[in-house]
N, C-alpha and C positions, 0 to 999 in steps of 0.2 A: 503493501498499502502506499512506500514509498511516493514513489510519484503519484499515486493520483492528481485527476483535476477535480476538482468540489463543484459539482453543478447545487445553484434555488432551484426552491422547488418551481419557479416561471419558468426558467430553463427546460428542464427535462420535464414535465407540461407540451412543453415550444415543442421539443424532439420527440415526443412521446405524440402530438398533437392527441391530448387531452385537456382535459380543464384544470386547471391551481388544483383544483378543493377536489383531483380526484385523485395525484400526488397524496396531496394533505392527508387519506381518508388512511391512504393504504402504511403511511408510516405512522398515524393510525395506530392502522391494527398490530402495524409490528410485520406485514407483509415487505416492506421493502423499508431497511436498515436506516437512518436517517440521525445530522449532527446539530445538536441546536447551539449554534452561533450567539447564542442573545439576538441577530437581527433575525435573526432566523434561519431555517433550515436548509443546510446541504449534507449533497447528494454524491457518496466521492462514485467515478466513473466506474471502477471491480463491485459495488454494491451497488449502482443502480443495472451492470451486467450478467448479477448471481441474482437478481431479484426480474431480467426480464428471462434467462437460462430456466428460470424453475420450474415458469408459466408456456416454454412451452411445449408441443401440444405432438413434434416430432420430430427430428430429426429432418437437419436437410439432407437433399439425394445429391448422393456425391462428398460430403461430408467424413470417412472415410470410413461409417461403420463399416463393424461384418456383418454380416445377413447373412448367416448359413443354413442350408435349407435341412 
């Protein structure tokens, strides 16, 4: 995490094309890890990636997953 970039709720909302209230709800529910620095929440790139990965429905084709029948 040493080189993580931290984003505001607004930046994450814009990046994911969702409302800021949605991002805040994810934080409040514990689904998205964030840090409260006093001026608002900050979300690290690593935590955002974990959040997105945990919500994937299936691996993308060609990502190296071995599918053996």
